[in-house]
C-alpha positions as CSV (number, residue, x, y, z in Angstrom):
1,X,120.5,112.0,102.6
2,X,118.2,113.7,100.1
3,X,119.2,111.3,97.3
4,X,118.8,108.3,99.6
5,X,115.4,109.7,100.6
6,X,114.3,109.7,96.9
7,X,115.5,106.1,96.6
8,X,113.5,105.1,99.7
9,X,110.4,106.9,98.6
10,X,110.4,105.4,95.1
11,X,110.8,101.9,96.5
12,X,108.2,102.7,99.2
13,X,105.4,103.8,96.9
14,X,106.1,101.0,94.4
15,X,106.0,98.4,97.2
16,X,102.8,99.7,98.8
17,X,101.2,100.1,95.4
18,X,102.0,96.5,94.5
19,X,100.7,95.3,97.9
20,X,97.4,97.1,97.5
21,X,97.0,96.1,93.8
22,X,97.4,92.5,94.8
23,X,94.6,92.8,97.3
24,X,92.4,94.5,94.7
25,X,93.3,91.9,92.0
26,X,92.6,89.0,94.3
27,X,89.3,90.4,95.4
28,X,88.2,91.0,91.8
29,X,89.1,87.5,90.8
30,X,87.3,86.1,93.8
31,X,84.0,87.9,93.1
32,X,84.2,91.4,94.8
33,X,84.7,94.2,92.3
34,X,84.6,97.1,94.8
35,X,88.3,97.9,94.3
36,X,88.1,97.2,90.6
37,X,85.4,99.8,90.1
38,X,87.6,102.3,92.0
39,X,90.5,101.7,89.6
40,X,92.7,100.1,92.3
41,X,93.6,97.0,90.3
42,X,96.6,99.0,89.1
43,X,100.4,99.0,89.6
44,X,100.4,102.8,89.2
45,X,101.3,104.1,92.7
46,X,99.6,107.4,92.1
47,X,96.2,105.7,92.0
48,X,96.8,104.4,95.6
49,X,98.5,107.7,96.6
50,X,95.3,109.6,95.7
51,X,93.3,107.3,98.0
52,X,95.7,107.6,101.0
53,X,97.7,110.8,100.6
54,X,98.6,111.0,104.3
55,X,99.7,107.4,104.5
56,X,101.6,107.3,101.2
57,X,103.0,110.9,101.0
58,X,103.1,112.9,104.2
59,X,103.9,110.2,106.8
60,X,106.6,108.4,104.8
61,X,108.5,111.7,104.3
62,X,108.1,112.8,107.9
63,X,109.2,109.4,109.2
64,X,112.3,109.3,106.9
65,X,113.6,112.7,108.2
66,X,112.9,111.6,111.8
67,X,114.1,108.0,111.7
68,X,116.1,107.5,108.4
69,X,113.5,105.0,107.0
70,X,109.9,105.2,106.0
71,X,106.6,104.0,107.4
72,X,103.1,104.6,106.1
73,X,100.0,102.8,104.8
74,X,97.5,102.4,102.0
75,X,94.2,100.7,101.8
76,X,91.9,98.7,99.5
77,X,88.2,98.7,100.2
78,X,86.0,95.5,99.9
79,X,82.4,94.6,100.3
80,X,81.8,93.4,103.9
81,X,78.7,91.4,102.8
82,X,80.9,89.5,100.2
83,X,83.4,88.8,102.9
84,X,80.7,87.6,105.3
85,X,79.4,85.2,102.6
86,X,82.8,84.0,101.5
87,X,85.2,84.0,104.5
88,X,87.8,81.8,102.7
89,X,87.9,84.2,99.8
90,X,88.4,87.1,102.2
91,X,91.4,85.3,103.7
92,X,92.9,84.7,100.2
93,X,92.4,88.4,99.5
94,X,94.1,89.3,102.8
95,X,97.0,87.0,102.1
96,X,97.6,88.4,98.6
97,X,99.1,91.7,99.9
98,X,101.9,90.0,102.0
99,X,102.5,87.5,99.1
100,X,103.1,90.4,96.8
101,X,105.7,91.8,99.2
102,X,107.4,88.4,99.4
103,X,107.6,88.4,95.6
104,X,109.4,91.7,95.7
105,X,111.8,90.4,98.3
106,X,112.6,87.5,96.0
107,X,113.0,89.8,93.0
108,X,115.5,92.0,95.0
109,X,117.4,88.8,96.0
110,X,117.7,87.8,92.4
111,X,118.9,91.3,91.4
112,X,121.5,91.2,94.2
113,X,122.7,87.6,93.4
114,X,122.8,88.5,89.7
115,X,124.8,91.6,90.4
116,X,127.3,89.6,92.4
117,X,127.6,87.0,89.6
118,X,128.2,89.8,87.0
119,X,130.8,91.4,89.3
120,X,128.8,94.6,90.0
121,X,128.1,93.9,93.7
122,X,129.7,92.3,96.6
123,X,128.5,91.3,100.1
124,X,129.1,94.2,102.5
125,X,131.0,93.8,105.8
126,X,127.9,95.0,107.7
127,X,124.2,95.0,106.9
128,X,121.7,97.9,107.3
129,X,118.3,98.7,105.8
130,X,119.9,100.5,102.8
131,X,123.1,98.4,102.6
132,X,122.3,94.8,101.9
133,X,124.5,94.8,98.7
134,X,127.6,96.9,98.0
135,X,128.8,98.2,94.6
136,X,132.2,97.0,93.6
137,X,133.0,100.2,91.8
138,X,131.5,103.8,92.2
139,X,128.9,105.0,89.7
140,X,125.5,104.0,88.7
141,X,125.9,100.4,90.1
142,X,126.1,102.0,93.6
143,X,122.6,103.5,93.1
144,X,121.3,100.1,91.9
145,X,122.8,98.4,94.9
146,X,121.1,100.8,97.2
147,X,117.7,100.4,95.4
148,X,118.0,96.6,95.5
149,X,118.9,96.8,99.2
150,X,115.9,98.9,100.1
151,X,113.6,96.8,98.0
152,X,114.8,93.7,99.8
153,X,114.6,95.1,103.4
154,X,111.4,97.2,103.0
155,X,109.4,94.4,101.5
156,X,110.7,91.9,104.1
157,X,109.4,94.4,106.7
158,X,106.0,94.7,105.0
159,X,105.7,90.9,104.5
160,X,106.4,90.1,108.2
161,X,104.6,93.1,109.7
162,X,101.4,92.5,107.7
163,X,101.3,88.8,108.7
164,X,101.2,89.6,112.4
165,X,97.9,88.1,113.6
166,X,96.5,91.4,114.9
167,X,93.8,93.8,113.5
168,X,93.8,95.7,111.2
169,X,96.8,93.9,109.7
170,X,96.3,91.3,107.0
171,X,97.4,88.6,109.4
172,X,94.4,89.5,111.6
173,X,92.1,88.3,108.8
174,X,93.8,84.9,108.7
175,X,93.2,84.1,112.4
176,X,89.7,82.6,111.6
177,X,91.5,79.8,109.8
178,X,92.3,78.4,113.2
179,X,88.9,79.0,114.9
180,X,85.6,77.2,114.8
181,X,82.8,78.8,112.7
182,X,81.1,80.3,115.8
183,X,84.3,81.7,117.2
184,X,85.5,83.0,113.8
185,X,82.2,85.0,113.6
186,X,82.7,86.5,117.0
187,X,86.4,87.3,116.2
188,X,85.4,89.1,113.0
189,X,82.9,91.2,114.9
190,X,85.5,92.0,117.5
191,X,88.2,93.2,115.0
192,X,85.8,95.4,113.2
193,X,85.7,97.8,116.1
194,X,88.0,100.8,115.4
195,X,89.4,100.9,118.9
196,X,90.6,97.3,118.6
197,X,92.4,98.1,115.4
198,X,94.3,101.0,117.1
199,X,95.2,98.6,120.0
200,X,96.3,96.0,117.5
201,X,98.7,98.4,115.8
202,X,100.2,99.5,119.1
203,X,100.9,95.9,120.2
204,X,102.3,95.0,116.7
205,X,104.6,98.0,116.7
206,X,105.9,97.2,120.3
207,X,106.7,93.6,119.5
208,X,107.7,93.8,115.8
209,X,111.4,94.4,116.4
210,X,111.7,91.1,118.5
211,X,110.0,89.2,115.7
212,X,111.6,90.8,112.7
213,X,115.3,90.7,113.8
214,X,115.7,86.9,113.6
215,X,113.7,86.7,110.4
216,X,115.9,89.4,108.8
217,X,119.0,87.6,110.0
218,X,117.7,84.3,108.4
219,X,116.9,86.1,105.2
220,X,120.3,87.7,105.0
221,X,122.1,84.5,105.6
222,X,120.0,82.8,103.0
223,X,120.9,85.6,100.6
224,X,124.6,85.0,101.4
225,X,124.9,81.3,102.2
226,X,127.8,80.5,104.6
227,X,128.3,84.2,105.5
228,X,127.0,83.9,109.2
229,X,126.0,87.6,109.4
230,X,124.9,89.0,112.7
231,X,122.7,92.0,113.2
């Protein structure tokens, strides 16, 4: 369990760091250098851990020992005046984080498929968060299979969860795409209230399992075409 926990934590901090670096990079390219001046345009996870030690260190470790998998958070600051002047740029910045996690899902999928082609991995009889690919032989390839499995599943979770259209998730910032200018302004004022962010997280957590399960099933069956896995 301890070794599996190390694997989980390594993938967790890399994935969250990549997510936040994508936000920071997008904001910098789109005209807001707030995160850039704080050194957050970086793939170094320790930069983001120093900003959010509870969300990236303490809570993930506690949640792993309680649940067997990790939750947590990180954050990237931006200039609200810039966001007010450039709402479309703010949306692109918000979308950059989930897009980064989708890239990591695809990288994990390539590793798994390549491992199967080489003969290192096989498709397992049953799927779990840490068991998307199975090593053919014991040894270091088993560790690689576990890391690739966690990379695939964790980033799929981060991708789907952050796209839920609720504050303070990234998907909440994309809602104005479907609203009139006047309603978009009212909505942005609404989601800035801290209380609404807490309510949004509670709602997202309650409904996430119903949303994620079919998406995970689709992703697994795309990874293993014709396998017809069930979860």
